[in-house]
C-alpha positions, -999 to +999 in steps of 0.1 A: -061+053-047-027+061-063-026+066-101-010+036-118+012+037-149-009+016-172-002+005-207-019+023-236-028-003-262-062-001-278-073-034-261-067-021-226-095-007-205-103+002-169-135+010-151-135+026-116-164+032-092-162+045-056-188+039-029-194+071-011-205+056+022-178+030+027-150+046+007-144+013-011-133+016-047-140-011-073-119-015-104-126-038-133-098-037-159-081-056-188-044-053-197-022-069-222+016-069-220+030-045-194+002-035-170+017-013-143+050-005-127+059-014-090+037+006-066+018+002-034-015+013-019-027+026+014-058+003+010-064-034+014-066-050-021-090-079-026-097-092-061-102-121-085-087-127-120-116-133-144-097-142-176-062-149-186-030-151-165-019-121-143+017-123-133+032-100-107+059-096-080+047-091-044+064-098-011+096-109-027+079-136-048+067-139-084+030-149-085+008-160-114-029-156-109-053-177-129-091-174-132-109-180-100-080-174-076-084-148-049-058-120-048-050-106-014-026-077-010-021-058+023-014-020+025+022-010+016+030-042-002+048-032-034+036-050-065+037-048-103+018-065-131+020-079-166+003-104-189+026-133-198+002-144-226-009-124-257-046-125-247-039-104-216-058-106-184-090-093-169-096-088-132-119-072-106-104-056-075-117-039-044-096-012-027-108-013+009-098+015+034-079+001+064-101+021+088-133+007+074-120-029+075-108-025+110-141-010+122-161-037+105-140-065+120-144-051+154-182-048+149-184-085+139-162-096+168-134-107+145-105-090+163-088-056+163-063-051+135-059-013+140-030-016+164-010-045+149+009-051+118-015-073+098-007-092+067-024-118+046-011-154+051-009-158+013-011-135-017-030-160-039-057-182-024-074-212-040-106-209-021-138-210-043-160-197-015-138-167-009-135-159-046-172-161-051-178-138-021-153-113-035-171-113-068-205-109-051-192-079-030-176-064-061-208-067-081-229-051-053-205-021-052-195-017-088-231-020-101-246+000-072-270-026-058-291-016-028-275-010+006-290-042+020-273-064-007-241-044-004-239-047+034-247-084+034-221-092+008-195-071+026-202-087+059-196-121+044-164-109+027-150-095+060-158-127+078-139-148+052-110-124+050-104-126+087-094-162+083-065-152+061-051-124+081-019-130+101-015-106+130+021-098+137+024-075+168+057-061+156+048-025+150+018-002+146+034+011+114+026-002+080+054-010+055+054+024+038+055+042+071+085+021+083+102+030+050+098+067+060+113+061+095+142+043+079+146+072+055+146+096+084+175+076+099+193+077+066+190+115+064+201+118+100+233+097+093+241+120+063+232+153+079+263+170+065+258+156+029+241+174+000+214+148-008+189+152-036+154+139-040+166+115-067+191+100-042+165+093-015+140+081-042+166+055-053+174+046-017+137+038-009+127+024-043+098+049-045+092+076-070+101+111-057+065+124-058+050+095-038+080+096-014+075+133-006+038+126+000+044+097+023+071+116+042+048+146+046+020+123+059+044+106+084+063+136+097+043+167+087+070+182+065+089+173+033+124+157+032+139+190+019+123+209+047+137+184+072+172+186+058+170+224+057+160+227+093+186+203+105+214+212+081+247+225+096+248+251+068+215+265+079+232+294+098+268+305+103+280+277+126+294+249+104+318+235+130+318+200+144+297+213+173+274+229+149+268+196+131+262+179+164+236+205+173+219+200+139+218+163+144+204+169+179+176+191+165+167+163+140+167+136+167+147+157+191+120+165+166+116+131+148+129+103+170+098+087+185+095+062+212+074+042+189+093+010+178+096+001+142+110-029+124+136-033+098+124-028+063+128-060+043 
């Protein structure tokens, strides 16, 4: 799980546990005022606000979660968080690896989400049964109950979550990966320009360290390495034909047949 920029007041706290067998992380936390900056996760986020109001931007909308509401955030969905009231907010959240959820859904005959672009139908859900099931699964993981109790609660959670997943067969890439493909096109179109990490960080709206990590994960090398290998100044030939050759090397190495959608 990515490290979040949390506030540092004396009333804030965070507890994290990780289940070694499933890879699921459980976080219980309390924040007042500003909680965290915009960020995203590779995992599926499923949680419940226990106390107070939690306000956050996600999927181009402003959401306010009240106690008992289920919070569902798909991988790659950028979100922030703050407390609109002085008392702050307390929440429990599960960070579920995509591979684990996909495998468990297949095992239960609930469909295959590994090769589609899946998103939750809503970010906030008023479903008492779902909220209680999330809390039960959280308790079994966070407080290290036996495997039988853990597996039973997780099976119930997966079954209920499947009802709130919208499968969109647009691309096998998640949001963050599509951003990296769009960035690759951006770099290709500006192959002769002197572009810095701050420039592409601003273009993507991602901090430069996470951007480099995502780019490396997607393409196997960093943005500077990509630009260096394809740059027309990487050698003596800086003519128009040299620039075309550089662009050709870039396209030949990174332009896949795999389709990807426009980042919105």
